[in-house]
C-alpha positions in Angstrom: -189.8 108.0 -113.7 -191.1 110.3 -112.0 -190.0 109.0 -108.9 -186.3 108.8 -110.3 -186.4 112.1 -111.5 -187.8 113.8 -108.1 -184.8 112.1 -106.5 -182.6 114.2 -109.3 -184.2 117.1 -108.9 -183.6 116.7 -104.7 -180.1 117.0 -105.2 -180.6 120.4 -106.9 -183.0 121.5 -104.2 -180.6 121.2 -101.9 -178.2 123.7 -103.6 -181.3 126.2 -104.9 -182.9 126.3 -101.5 -179.8 127.7 -99.7 -180.0 130.6 -102.1 -183.9 130.9 -101.5 -185.4 129.0 -104.6 -186.6 126.1 -105.4 -187.7 123.7 -108.3 -190.9 121.8 -108.9 -191.8 118.8 -111.5 -194.8 120.1 -113.1 -195.0 117.0 -115.4 -193.4 114.3 -117.6 -194.4 113.9 -121.3 -194.6 110.7 -122.6 -192.1 111.1 -125.0 -189.7 111.8 -121.8 -189.8 115.8 -121.9 -189.5 117.0 -118.2 -191.4 120.3 -117.4 -190.1 122.3 -114.6 -190.7 125.6 -112.7 -188.4 127.4 -110.7 -189.6 129.1 -107.7 -188.5 131.9 -105.6 -185.7 133.8 -106.3 -184.5 131.9 -109.1 -187.6 132.1 -110.7 -187.0 136.0 -111.4 -183.1 135.9 -112.1 -183.9 136.0 -116.1 -180.5 135.6 -117.7 -179.1 133.0 -115.6 -182.2 131.0 -116.3 -181.3 129.2 -119.6 -178.1 127.9 -118.1 -179.6 126.6 -115.0 -182.4 124.6 -117.2 -179.3 123.3 -119.2 -177.4 122.2 -116.0 -180.7 120.6 -114.5 -181.6 119.0 -118.4 -177.9 117.6 -118.5 -177.9 116.4 -115.1 -181.1 114.2 -115.6 -180.0 112.9 -119.0 -177.1 112.0 -117.7 -178.5 109.7 -114.9 -182.1 108.7 -116.5 -181.4 108.0 -120.4 -185.3 107.9 -120.8 -185.5 111.9 -120.2 -185.1 113.3 -123.6 -185.0 116.9 -122.9 -186.2 119.7 -120.0 -188.7 122.4 -120.7 -189.1 125.5 -118.2 -192.6 126.8 -117.9 
């Protein structure tokens, strides 16, 4: 499942990198919870982080039904 998640995240990375940010896949739990970490400019943008996390979560859950949620570390 990790490889499939990385494929989806790679699409997101292209957008984030254009703005000086990135996203790291930290871990996938056995329960299907994806743990991510935002880096760069995005890692310090405060108020928009929940919206960004929800967007990542929505994209992953739409494409990979085994993903149950996304948690930002």
